[in-house]
C-alpha positions in Angstrom: 32.7 -15.3 -10.3 29.3 -17.0 -10.7 26.7 -14.3 -10.9 23.8 -16.7 -11.3 24.2 -17.8 -7.7 23.9 -14.2 -6.5 20.8 -13.7 -8.6 19.2 -16.8 -7.3 20.0 -15.9 -3.7 18.5 -12.4 -4.3 15.3 -14.0 -5.7 15.1 -16.3 -2.7 15.5 -13.5 -0.2 12.8 -11.5 -2.1 10.4 -14.5 -2.0 11.1 -14.9 1.7 10.4 -11.3 2.3 7.1 -11.6 0.4 6.2 -14.6 2.4 6.8 -12.8 5.7 4.6 -10.0 4.6 1.8 -12.3 3.6 2.1 -14.2 6.9 1.9 -10.9 8.8 -1.1 -9.8 6.8 -2.9 -13.1 7.5 -1.8 -13.4 11.1 -4.9 -11.5 12.4 -7.5 -12.3 9.7 -7.6 -15.6 7.8 -7.6 -15.7 4.0 -11.2 -16.8 3.7 -12.3 -13.7 5.7 -10.2 -11.5 3.4 -12.1 -13.0 0.4 -15.4 -12.0 2.0 -14.1 -8.5 2.7 -12.9 -8.1 -0.8 -16.3 -8.8 -2.2 -17.8 -6.4 0.3 -15.4 -3.6 -0.8 -16.1 -4.3 -4.5 -19.9 -4.3 -3.8 -19.6 -1.0 -1.9 -17.6 0.4 -4.8 -20.3 -0.6 -7.3 -23.0 0.9 -5.2 -21.0 4.1 -4.8 -20.8 4.4 -8.6 -24.4 5.5 -8.7 -23.3 8.7 -6.9 -19.9 8.9 -8.4 -20.9 8.6 -12.0 -19.3 7.0 -15.0 -16.2 4.9 -14.2 -14.3 4.3 -17.5 -11.8 1.9 -15.7 -14.5 -0.3 -14.1 -13.4 -3.4 -16.0 -9.8 -2.8 -14.8 -11.0 -2.3 -11.3 -13.1 -5.5 -11.5 -10.1 -7.6 -12.7 -7.9 -6.1 -10.0 -10.4 -7.2 -7.4 -10.7 -10.6 -9.1 -6.9 -11.1 -9.0 -6.8 -10.1 -5.3 -9.6 -12.5 -4.6 -7.8 -15.3 -6.5 -4.6 -14.6 -4.5 -6.4 -15.1 -1.2 -8.1 -18.2 -2.5 -4.6 -19.6 -3.4 -3.2 -18.6 0.0 -6.1 -20.4 1.7 -5.5 -23.6 -0.4 -1.8 -23.5 0.6 -2.8 -23.0 4.3 -5.0 -26.1 4.1 -2.2 -28.1 2.5 -3.9 -28.4 -0.9 -1.7 -27.9 -3.9 -2.2 -24.4 -5.3 -3.5 -24.1 -8.8 -1.5 -21.9 -11.2 
């Protein structure tokens, strides 16, 4: 029995499932709009910190937002037919 084939098929089905979820997410709002919203959310978070106080994980939060923003930028490049950068 060749188990490598089954692992590959499982990975393919997982990628297809991810792709379907991304397509569903972007079906109502384009990727470039998500990028703007992400910066709005992060800006609101930073403003709220004045009232919330010290945020020891602020750098982690920033990098999470940054990675999310980069994800939507890659998705937008794919949508336009540009080759996505790694």
